[in-house]
C-alpha atoms as an extended CHARMM CRD file, in Angstrom:
* protein
*
       243  EXT
         1         1  UNK       CA             -2.8560000000      -30.3600000000       36.3050000000  PROA      1               0.0000000000
         2         2  UNK       CA             -4.1950000000      -30.4180000000       32.1470000000  PROA      2               0.0000000000
         3         3  UNK       CA             -5.3960000000      -27.5960000000       30.4780000000  PROA      3               0.0000000000
         4         4  UNK       CA             -8.5590000000      -27.1940000000       29.4140000000  PROA      4               0.0000000000
         5         5  UNK       CA             -8.8020000000      -27.2760000000       25.1330000000  PROA      5               0.0000000000
         6         6  UNK       CA             -8.9290000000      -23.7440000000       23.5630000000  PROA      6               0.0000000000
         7         7  UNK       CA            -11.5610000000      -23.2690000000       20.8760000000  PROA      7               0.0000000000
         8         8  UNK       CA            -11.1560000000      -21.1590000000       18.1370000000  PROA      8               0.0000000000
         9         9  UNK       CA            -14.3220000000      -20.1150000000       15.7930000000  PROA      9               0.0000000000
        10        10  UNK       CA            -13.1160000000      -18.7020000000       12.5880000000  PROA      10              0.0000000000
        11        11  UNK       CA            -15.1140000000      -16.2030000000       10.4850000000  PROA      11              0.0000000000
        12        12  UNK       CA            -17.4320000000      -18.3100000000        7.7560000000  PROA      12              0.0000000000
        13        13  UNK       CA            -17.1010000000      -14.7500000000        6.2110000000  PROA      13              0.0000000000
        14        14  UNK       CA            -15.7370000000      -11.5930000000        7.0770000000  PROA      14              0.0000000000
        15        15  UNK       CA            -17.0880000000       -7.9260000000        7.2460000000  PROA      15              0.0000000000
        16        16  UNK       CA            -15.7380000000       -5.9690000000        4.0840000000  PROA      16              0.0000000000
        17        17  UNK       CA            -15.5240000000       -1.9190000000        3.6610000000  PROA      17              0.0000000000
        18        18  UNK       CA            -18.3440000000       -0.4460000000        2.8330000000  PROA      18              0.0000000000
        19        19  UNK       CA            -18.1070000000        0.0950000000       -1.2890000000  PROA      19              0.0000000000
        20        20  UNK       CA            -19.4130000000        3.8540000000       -0.9930000000  PROA      20              0.0000000000
        21        21  UNK       CA            -16.6210000000        4.6580000000        1.5510000000  PROA      21              0.0000000000
        22        22  UNK       CA            -13.9190000000        2.7900000000       -0.8860000000  PROA      22              0.0000000000
        23        23  UNK       CA            -15.3580000000        4.4080000000       -3.7880000000  PROA      23              0.0000000000
        24        24  UNK       CA            -15.0260000000        7.9340000000       -1.9720000000  PROA      24              0.0000000000
        25        25  UNK       CA            -11.3540000000        6.7970000000       -0.3810000000  PROA      25              0.0000000000
        26        26  UNK       CA            -10.6740000000        5.8270000000       -4.4870000000  PROA      26              0.0000000000
        27        27  UNK       CA            -11.7270000000        9.0390000000       -6.0900000000  PROA      27              0.0000000000
        28        28  UNK       CA             -9.9470000000       11.5320000000       -3.5660000000  PROA      28              0.0000000000
        29        29  UNK       CA             -6.7770000000        9.7840000000       -3.9700000000  PROA      29              0.0000000000
        30        30  UNK       CA             -7.0320000000        9.6990000000       -7.7710000000  PROA      30              0.0000000000
        31        31  UNK       CA             -8.0810000000       13.0510000000       -7.7810000000  PROA      31              0.0000000000
        32        32  UNK       CA             -4.6340000000       14.1990000000       -5.7050000000  PROA      32              0.0000000000
        33        33  UNK       CA             -2.5400000000       12.1120000000       -7.9380000000  PROA      33              0.0000000000
        34        34  UNK       CA             -3.4000000000       13.8280000000      -11.1950000000  PROA      34              0.0000000000
        35        35  UNK       CA             -2.8550000000       17.1170000000       -9.3670000000  PROA      35              0.0000000000
        36        36  UNK       CA              0.5840000000       15.8890000000       -8.5000000000  PROA      36              0.0000000000
        37        37  UNK       CA              1.3780000000       14.4720000000      -11.7240000000  PROA      37              0.0000000000
        38        38  UNK       CA              0.0590000000       17.6810000000      -13.3970000000  PROA      38              0.0000000000
        39        39  UNK       CA              2.3310000000       19.7820000000      -11.0100000000  PROA      39              0.0000000000
        40        40  UNK       CA              5.2070000000       17.8900000000      -11.9240000000  PROA      40              0.0000000000
        41        41  UNK       CA              4.7420000000       18.1600000000      -15.6520000000  PROA      41              0.0000000000
        42        42  UNK       CA              4.2520000000       21.6180000000      -15.3080000000  PROA      42              0.0000000000
        43        43  UNK       CA              7.3810000000       22.0620000000      -13.1130000000  PROA      43              0.0000000000
        44        44  UNK       CA              5.2170000000       23.5790000000      -10.0530000000  PROA      44              0.0000000000
        45        45  UNK       CA              7.0960000000       20.8790000000       -7.7490000000  PROA      45              0.0000000000
        46        46  UNK       CA             10.5890000000       21.7950000000       -8.5810000000  PROA      46              0.0000000000
        47        47  UNK       CA             11.2150000000       23.5430000000       -5.1150000000  PROA      47              0.0000000000
        48        48  UNK       CA              9.3460000000       21.2230000000       -3.0570000000  PROA      48              0.0000000000
        49        49  UNK       CA             11.4250000000       18.3000000000       -4.6150000000  PROA      49              0.0000000000
        50        50  UNK       CA             14.6660000000       20.1030000000       -4.0550000000  PROA      50              0.0000000000
        51        51  UNK       CA             13.9950000000       21.4150000000       -0.8920000000  PROA      51              0.0000000000
        52        52  UNK       CA             12.4940000000       18.2170000000        0.4010000000  PROA      52              0.0000000000
        53        53  UNK       CA             15.7130000000       16.1160000000       -0.6240000000  PROA      53              0.0000000000
        54        54  UNK       CA             18.0230000000       18.4820000000        0.7800000000  PROA      54              0.0000000000
        55        55  UNK       CA             16.2960000000       18.5420000000        4.1230000000  PROA      55              0.0000000000
        56        56  UNK       CA             18.2370000000       17.4290000000        6.8330000000  PROA      56              0.0000000000
        57        57  UNK       CA             21.8050000000       16.9040000000        5.5320000000  PROA      57              0.0000000000
        58        58  UNK       CA             24.8440000000       17.5470000000        6.2880000000  PROA      58              0.0000000000
        59        59  UNK       CA             27.9130000000       18.6100000000        4.3630000000  PROA      59              0.0000000000
        60        60  UNK       CA             28.2330000000       15.9870000000        1.9010000000  PROA      60              0.0000000000
        61        61  UNK       CA             24.4380000000       15.8600000000        1.4670000000  PROA      61              0.0000000000
        62        62  UNK       CA             24.1820000000       12.6080000000        3.2540000000  PROA      62              0.0000000000
        63        63  UNK       CA             21.7300000000       12.4290000000        5.7800000000  PROA      63              0.0000000000
        64        64  UNK       CA             22.1330000000       13.6700000000        8.9600000000  PROA      64              0.0000000000
        65        65  UNK       CA             22.2130000000       12.0970000000       12.4910000000  PROA      65              0.0000000000
        66        66  UNK       CA             23.7540000000        8.5850000000       13.6640000000  PROA      66              0.0000000000
        67        67  UNK       CA             24.5850000000        5.4960000000       11.2870000000  PROA      67              0.0000000000
        68        68  UNK       CA             22.1120000000        3.4360000000       12.9350000000  PROA      68              0.0000000000
        69        69  UNK       CA             19.4670000000        6.0200000000       11.9700000000  PROA      69              0.0000000000
        70        70  UNK       CA             20.2490000000        5.7900000000        8.4300000000  PROA      70              0.0000000000
        71        71  UNK       CA             20.1710000000        1.5860000000        8.6200000000  PROA      71              0.0000000000
        72        72  UNK       CA             16.3900000000        1.8330000000       10.3260000000  PROA      72              0.0000000000
        73        73  UNK       CA             15.5440000000        3.9270000000        7.0270000000  PROA      73              0.0000000000
        74        74  UNK       CA             17.1750000000        1.3370000000        4.8620000000  PROA      74              0.0000000000
        75        75  UNK       CA             14.7740000000       -1.5720000000        6.7740000000  PROA      75              0.0000000000
        76        76  UNK       CA             11.8310000000        0.5360000000        6.4410000000  PROA      76              0.0000000000
        77        77  UNK       CA             12.7340000000        0.6910000000        2.7890000000  PROA      77              0.0000000000
        78        78  UNK       CA             13.0750000000       -3.1890000000        2.2670000000  PROA      78              0.0000000000
        79        79  UNK       CA              9.4880000000       -3.6880000000        3.5240000000  PROA      79              0.0000000000
        80        80  UNK       CA              8.4030000000       -2.2140000000        0.4340000000  PROA      80              0.0000000000
        81        81  UNK       CA             11.1220000000       -4.3030000000       -2.1280000000  PROA      81              0.0000000000
        82        82  UNK       CA             10.2830000000       -7.2750000000       -4.3350000000  PROA      82              0.0000000000
        83        83  UNK       CA             11.1860000000       -9.7010000000       -1.8370000000  PROA      83              0.0000000000
        84        84  UNK       CA              9.7500000000       -8.9510000000        1.5870000000  PROA      84              0.0000000000
        85        85  UNK       CA              6.7270000000       -7.2440000000        0.2090000000  PROA      85              0.0000000000
        86        86  UNK       CA              6.0180000000      -10.2520000000       -2.0840000000  PROA      86              0.0000000000
        87        87  UNK       CA              6.5710000000      -12.7500000000        0.6890000000  PROA      87              0.0000000000
        88        88  UNK       CA              3.9470000000      -10.5110000000        3.2220000000  PROA      88              0.0000000000
        89        89  UNK       CA              1.3950000000      -11.1590000000        0.1730000000  PROA      89              0.0000000000
        90        90  UNK       CA              2.1300000000      -14.5570000000       -0.0790000000  PROA      90              0.0000000000
        91        91  UNK       CA              1.7290000000      -14.9010000000        3.5510000000  PROA      91              0.0000000000
        92        92  UNK       CA             -0.9040000000      -13.0670000000        4.3170000000  PROA      92              0.0000000000
        93        93  UNK       CA             -2.9320000000      -15.1480000000        1.1140000000  PROA      93              0.0000000000
        94        94  UNK       CA             -2.3880000000      -18.3120000000        2.8570000000  PROA      94              0.0000000000
        95        95  UNK       CA             -3.6040000000      -16.9430000000        6.4330000000  PROA      95              0.0000000000
        96        96  UNK       CA             -6.3930000000      -15.5600000000        4.6970000000  PROA      96              0.0000000000
        97        97  UNK       CA             -7.0120000000      -19.2430000000        3.1130000000  PROA      97              0.0000000000
        98        98  UNK       CA             -6.3790000000      -20.7180000000        6.4150000000  PROA      98              0.0000000000
        99        99  UNK       CA             -8.9780000000      -18.8710000000        8.1210000000  PROA      99              0.0000000000
       100       100  UNK       CA            -11.5610000000      -19.3850000000        5.4880000000  PROA      100             0.0000000000
       101       101  UNK       CA            -11.8550000000      -16.2510000000        4.0990000000  PROA      101             0.0000000000
       102       102  UNK       CA            -11.6130000000      -17.1320000000        0.4490000000  PROA      102             0.0000000000
       103       103  UNK       CA            -13.2130000000      -14.4240000000       -0.5570000000  PROA      103             0.0000000000
       104       104  UNK       CA            -10.9760000000      -11.7880000000        1.2040000000  PROA      104             0.0000000000
       105       105  UNK       CA             -7.8940000000      -14.0410000000       -0.2890000000  PROA      105             0.0000000000
       106       106  UNK       CA             -9.3360000000      -13.8380000000       -3.7720000000  PROA      106             0.0000000000
       107       107  UNK       CA             -9.7620000000       -9.8190000000       -3.6170000000  PROA      107             0.0000000000
       108       108  UNK       CA             -6.0440000000       -9.6040000000       -2.1950000000  PROA      108             0.0000000000
       109       109  UNK       CA             -4.8080000000      -11.7310000000       -4.7400000000  PROA      109             0.0000000000
       110       110  UNK       CA             -6.3230000000       -9.6820000000       -7.5010000000  PROA      110             0.0000000000
       111       111  UNK       CA             -5.7010000000       -6.1210000000       -5.9910000000  PROA      111             0.0000000000
       112       112  UNK       CA             -2.0350000000       -6.8490000000       -5.8550000000  PROA      112             0.0000000000
       113       113  UNK       CA             -1.5750000000       -8.3990000000       -9.4560000000  PROA      113             0.0000000000
       114       114  UNK       CA             -3.6290000000       -5.7460000000      -10.9290000000  PROA      114             0.0000000000
       115       115  UNK       CA             -1.7810000000       -3.3020000000       -8.9110000000  PROA      115             0.0000000000
       116       116  UNK       CA              1.7490000000       -4.2920000000      -10.5330000000  PROA      116             0.0000000000
       117       117  UNK       CA              0.4160000000       -3.4420000000      -13.7700000000  PROA      117             0.0000000000
       118       118  UNK       CA             -1.6320000000       -0.1600000000      -13.1040000000  PROA      118             0.0000000000
       119       119  UNK       CA              1.8440000000        1.0390000000      -10.9860000000  PROA      119             0.0000000000
       120       120  UNK       CA              3.9890000000       -0.2620000000      -14.1240000000  PROA      120             0.0000000000
       121       121  UNK       CA              1.6080000000        1.9120000000      -16.7200000000  PROA      121             0.0000000000
       122       122  UNK       CA              1.4890000000        4.8200000000      -14.6700000000  PROA      122             0.0000000000
       123       123  UNK       CA              5.6020000000        4.8370000000      -14.7090000000  PROA      123             0.0000000000
       124       124  UNK       CA              5.5450000000        4.5830000000      -18.4830000000  PROA      124             0.0000000000
       125       125  UNK       CA              3.0050000000        7.6080000000      -19.0210000000  PROA      125             0.0000000000
       126       126  UNK       CA              5.5670000000       10.0040000000      -17.3580000000  PROA      126             0.0000000000
       127       127  UNK       CA              9.2200000000        8.6350000000      -17.6240000000  PROA      127             0.0000000000
       128       128  UNK       CA             11.2270000000       10.9140000000      -15.5240000000  PROA      128             0.0000000000
       129       129  UNK       CA             14.3550000000       10.5700000000      -14.5040000000  PROA      129             0.0000000000
       130       130  UNK       CA             15.7110000000        9.9060000000      -11.0490000000  PROA      130             0.0000000000
       131       131  UNK       CA             17.0390000000       12.7770000000       -8.9010000000  PROA      131             0.0000000000
       132       132  UNK       CA             20.4070000000       13.2340000000       -9.1440000000  PROA      132             0.0000000000
       133       133  UNK       CA             20.9390000000       16.2280000000       -6.4000000000  PROA      133             0.0000000000
       134       134  UNK       CA             22.1650000000       14.0140000000       -3.7250000000  PROA      134             0.0000000000
       135       135  UNK       CA             23.5990000000       11.0150000000       -3.5490000000  PROA      135             0.0000000000
       136       136  UNK       CA             21.5880000000        7.4890000000       -4.0510000000  PROA      136             0.0000000000
       137       137  UNK       CA             21.7840000000        5.6080000000       -0.8120000000  PROA      137             0.0000000000
       138       138  UNK       CA             20.2520000000        2.3540000000       -2.2430000000  PROA      138             0.0000000000
       139       139  UNK       CA             19.8300000000        0.5750000000       -5.3490000000  PROA      139             0.0000000000
       140       140  UNK       CA             17.0520000000        1.7290000000       -7.5000000000  PROA      140             0.0000000000
       141       141  UNK       CA             16.5190000000        1.2640000000      -11.4430000000  PROA      141             0.0000000000
       142       142  UNK       CA             13.9190000000        2.2970000000      -13.7560000000  PROA      142             0.0000000000
       143       143  UNK       CA             11.8760000000        5.5580000000      -14.0220000000  PROA      143             0.0000000000
       144       144  UNK       CA             10.9780000000        7.9880000000      -11.0940000000  PROA      144             0.0000000000
       145       145  UNK       CA              7.8600000000        8.9810000000      -11.4290000000  PROA      145             0.0000000000
       146       146  UNK       CA              5.4050000000        7.5980000000       -9.7440000000  PROA      146             0.0000000000
       147       147  UNK       CA              7.6920000000        5.6840000000       -6.8710000000  PROA      147             0.0000000000
       148       148  UNK       CA              7.0930000000        2.4040000000       -7.6520000000  PROA      148             0.0000000000
       149       149  UNK       CA              8.2560000000        0.9020000000       -4.2640000000  PROA      149             0.0000000000
       150       150  UNK       CA              5.5310000000        3.6770000000       -2.5730000000  PROA      150             0.0000000000
       151       151  UNK       CA              2.4200000000        2.6220000000       -5.3290000000  PROA      151             0.0000000000
       152       152  UNK       CA              3.1930000000       -1.4240000000       -4.4080000000  PROA      152             0.0000000000
       153       153  UNK       CA              3.9820000000       -0.4240000000       -0.9410000000  PROA      153             0.0000000000
       154       154  UNK       CA              0.5770000000        1.1330000000       -0.3800000000  PROA      154             0.0000000000
       155       155  UNK       CA             -1.4590000000       -1.5540000000       -2.9550000000  PROA      155             0.0000000000
       156       156  UNK       CA             -0.0220000000       -4.3830000000       -0.4710000000  PROA      156             0.0000000000
       157       157  UNK       CA             -0.1880000000       -3.1580000000        3.1400000000  PROA      157             0.0000000000
       158       158  UNK       CA             -3.4310000000       -1.1770000000        2.2780000000  PROA      158             0.0000000000
       159       159  UNK       CA             -5.2030000000       -4.0950000000        0.8890000000  PROA      159             0.0000000000
       160       160  UNK       CA             -3.9000000000       -6.5600000000        3.4370000000  PROA      160             0.0000000000
       161       161  UNK       CA             -5.3800000000       -4.1510000000        5.8550000000  PROA      161             0.0000000000
       162       162  UNK       CA             -8.5650000000       -4.0410000000        4.2130000000  PROA      162             0.0000000000
       163       163  UNK       CA             -8.5210000000       -8.3780000000        4.0940000000  PROA      163             0.0000000000
       164       164  UNK       CA             -7.6440000000       -8.6690000000        7.7760000000  PROA      164             0.0000000000
       165       165  UNK       CA             -9.8720000000       -5.8010000000        9.0670000000  PROA      165             0.0000000000
       166       166  UNK       CA            -12.8500000000       -8.0890000000        7.7090000000  PROA      166             0.0000000000
       167       167  UNK       CA            -12.1120000000      -10.7230000000       10.6370000000  PROA      167             0.0000000000
       168       168  UNK       CA            -13.5330000000       -7.8810000000       13.4530000000  PROA      168             0.0000000000
       169       169  UNK       CA            -17.2360000000       -6.6850000000       13.4080000000  PROA      169             0.0000000000
       170       170  UNK       CA            -16.0220000000       -3.8140000000       15.1330000000  PROA      170             0.0000000000
       171       171  UNK       CA            -15.5080000000       -0.7290000000       13.1860000000  PROA      171             0.0000000000
       172       172  UNK       CA            -13.1730000000        0.7260000000       15.5960000000  PROA      172             0.0000000000
       173       173  UNK       CA            -10.9820000000       -2.3430000000       15.0130000000  PROA      173             0.0000000000
       174       174  UNK       CA            -11.3040000000       -1.9540000000       11.4940000000  PROA      174             0.0000000000
       175       175  UNK       CA             -9.9950000000        1.4270000000       11.2140000000  PROA      175             0.0000000000
       176       176  UNK       CA             -7.2980000000        0.8790000000       13.4330000000  PROA      176             0.0000000000
       177       177  UNK       CA             -5.4890000000       -1.7950000000       11.5110000000  PROA      177             0.0000000000
       178       178  UNK       CA             -6.3010000000        0.2610000000        8.0240000000  PROA      178             0.0000000000
       179       179  UNK       CA             -4.7330000000        3.4190000000        9.6380000000  PROA      179             0.0000000000
       180       180  UNK       CA             -1.6340000000        1.3550000000       10.5380000000  PROA      180             0.0000000000
       181       181  UNK       CA             -1.2380000000        0.4310000000        7.0420000000  PROA      181             0.0000000000
       182       182  UNK       CA             -1.8750000000        3.5190000000        5.8850000000  PROA      182             0.0000000000
       183       183  UNK       CA              0.8980000000        5.0570000000        7.9000000000  PROA      183             0.0000000000
       184       184  UNK       CA              3.3030000000        2.0640000000        7.3960000000  PROA      184             0.0000000000
       185       185  UNK       CA              2.9770000000        2.4920000000        3.6280000000  PROA      185             0.0000000000
       186       186  UNK       CA              3.6780000000        6.6690000000        3.8370000000  PROA      186             0.0000000000
       187       187  UNK       CA              6.8710000000        5.9680000000        6.3900000000  PROA      187             0.0000000000
       188       188  UNK       CA              8.2230000000        3.4990000000        3.4690000000  PROA      188             0.0000000000
       189       189  UNK       CA              7.1760000000        6.1120000000        1.1150000000  PROA      189             0.0000000000
       190       190  UNK       CA              9.1520000000        8.6640000000        2.7810000000  PROA      190             0.0000000000
       191       191  UNK       CA             12.3490000000        6.3350000000        3.0490000000  PROA      191             0.0000000000
       192       192  UNK       CA             12.6660000000        6.6300000000       -0.4080000000  PROA      192             0.0000000000
       193       193  UNK       CA             13.5280000000       10.4140000000       -0.2560000000  PROA      193             0.0000000000
       194       194  UNK       CA             15.6800000000       10.3130000000        2.4490000000  PROA      194             0.0000000000
       195       195  UNK       CA             18.0000000000        7.4660000000        0.6640000000  PROA      195             0.0000000000
       196       196  UNK       CA             17.9920000000        9.9650000000       -2.5040000000  PROA      196             0.0000000000
       197       197  UNK       CA             16.5240000000        7.8370000000       -5.1220000000  PROA      197             0.0000000000
       198       198  UNK       CA             13.3490000000        9.5470000000       -5.5790000000  PROA      198             0.0000000000
       199       199  UNK       CA             11.8700000000       13.3520000000       -5.4160000000  PROA      199             0.0000000000
       200       200  UNK       CA              9.3190000000       13.6290000000       -2.5390000000  PROA      200             0.0000000000
       201       201  UNK       CA              6.5200000000       14.2740000000       -5.5480000000  PROA      201             0.0000000000
       202       202  UNK       CA              7.3760000000       10.9030000000       -6.9010000000  PROA      202             0.0000000000
       203       203  UNK       CA              6.4590000000        9.1220000000       -3.5680000000  PROA      203             0.0000000000
       204       204  UNK       CA              3.6660000000       11.5090000000       -3.0630000000  PROA      204             0.0000000000
       205       205  UNK       CA              2.3160000000       10.2340000000       -6.4320000000  PROA      205             0.0000000000
       206       206  UNK       CA              2.7010000000        7.0950000000       -5.9720000000  PROA      206             0.0000000000
       207       207  UNK       CA              1.1120000000        6.5570000000       -2.5700000000  PROA      207             0.0000000000
       208       208  UNK       CA             -1.6830000000        8.4300000000       -3.7350000000  PROA      208             0.0000000000
       209       209  UNK       CA             -1.6230000000        5.8640000000       -6.9180000000  PROA      209             0.0000000000
       210       210  UNK       CA             -0.9510000000        2.8630000000       -4.7350000000  PROA      210             0.0000000000
       211       211  UNK       CA             -3.7030000000        3.8850000000       -2.3720000000  PROA      211             0.0000000000
       212       212  UNK       CA             -6.3210000000        5.3200000000       -4.9310000000  PROA      212             0.0000000000
       213       213  UNK       CA             -5.7690000000        1.1500000000       -6.1490000000  PROA      213             0.0000000000
       214       214  UNK       CA             -6.1250000000       -0.8310000000       -3.2360000000  PROA      214             0.0000000000
       215       215  UNK       CA             -9.8880000000        1.3320000000       -2.4920000000  PROA      215             0.0000000000
       216       216  UNK       CA            -10.5920000000        1.2740000000       -6.1450000000  PROA      216             0.0000000000
       217       217  UNK       CA            -10.0640000000       -2.9670000000       -6.2430000000  PROA      217             0.0000000000
       218       218  UNK       CA            -12.0290000000       -3.2460000000       -3.3390000000  PROA      218             0.0000000000
       219       219  UNK       CA            -15.0980000000       -1.9560000000       -5.3040000000  PROA      219             0.0000000000
       220       220  UNK       CA            -14.0810000000       -3.2010000000       -8.3630000000  PROA      220             0.0000000000
       221       221  UNK       CA            -13.0670000000       -6.9790000000       -7.9910000000  PROA      221             0.0000000000
       222       222  UNK       CA            -15.1120000000       -7.2980000000       -4.8090000000  PROA      222             0.0000000000
       223       223  UNK       CA            -18.1340000000       -9.5680000000       -7.3210000000  PROA      223             0.0000000000
       224       224  UNK       CA            -15.4960000000      -11.5740000000       -9.3620000000  PROA      224             0.0000000000
       225       225  UNK       CA            -13.6440000000      -12.6710000000       -6.0110000000  PROA      225             0.0000000000
       226       226  UNK       CA            -16.8720000000      -13.9310000000       -4.6480000000  PROA      226             0.0000000000
       227       227  UNK       CA            -17.3620000000      -15.5220000000       -7.7810000000  PROA      227             0.0000000000
       228       228  UNK       CA            -13.9460000000      -17.2430000000       -7.8120000000  PROA      228             0.0000000000
       229       229  UNK       CA            -14.2440000000      -18.1240000000       -4.2210000000  PROA      229             0.0000000000
       230       230  UNK       CA            -17.3600000000      -20.2540000000       -4.8590000000  PROA      230             0.0000000000
       231       231  UNK       CA            -19.3880000000      -17.9610000000       -2.4550000000  PROA      231             0.0000000000
       232       232  UNK       CA            -23.3730000000      -17.0280000000       -2.9650000000  PROA      232             0.0000000000
       233       233  UNK       CA            -25.3390000000      -14.4450000000       -1.1250000000  PROA      233             0.0000000000
       234       234  UNK       CA            -26.7370000000      -17.3620000000        0.9080000000  PROA      234             0.0000000000
       235       235  UNK       CA            -23.0810000000      -18.0180000000        2.0680000000  PROA      235             0.0000000000
       236       236  UNK       CA            -23.3780000000      -14.9950000000        4.3470000000  PROA      236             0.0000000000
       237       237  UNK       CA            -24.2720000000      -15.9510000000        8.3140000000  PROA      237             0.0000000000
       238       238  UNK       CA            -27.1910000000      -14.8080000000       10.0830000000  PROA      238             0.0000000000
       239       239  UNK       CA            -26.2950000000      -11.4490000000       11.8050000000  PROA      239             0.0000000000
       240       240  UNK       CA            -23.2230000000      -11.2450000000        9.6750000000  PROA      240             0.0000000000
       241       241  UNK       CA            -23.5530000000       -7.8630000000        7.4810000000  PROA      241             0.0000000000
       242       242  UNK       CA            -21.4140000000       -6.1630000000        5.2520000000  PROA      242             0.0000000000
       243       243  UNK       CA            -20.6950000000       -2.8200000000        6.3420000000  PROA      243             0.0000000000
């Protein structure tokens, strides 16, 4: 017996995060980032950084636990690496365009591209050397503060969550998607300390900065993304509202 054809209705345009909520989240994250940067510059994170790097390590200063745990951490950190991070970003843009969410695709692309420049600029401002307290268990180059790995992972995965959350009209669903992205990007940030290539304050600042930019871009680039996608207020379907 042939199955009936399944009809899939694509959203003409999605919801978006309330600009006031995004703006508040951005301000809080930027404030926290500034506090961490000040603490690093004044030497107030020395104890935290040393304790965090030495936490749960064996006599040879390598992470304690079985070998497969270390490999799992390397897999986690790879999610924030240049190759996988950009592949996921490109895939997300393509998926959003297939779903006809042009505004979300443009906003996501603008956020990621500008986020790289913002993160690079912040690194140049501080220029902190990488830790030498424990062995480096993965390759890492450039300045240490803020962690570019953590910054860019937060930008890509949080901005991606904001884009795909637009597909649901239920606030609980959108909050869950964004919450998972926050947790995943935090795990990527934490993996850099585990692998010995960043101080805890580096990854904390990197994650805060990346989250701050993702939320800032949701406000700053909303109108340019609409115009670039060729959308006007009349394009909003009846009954579909932003919140």
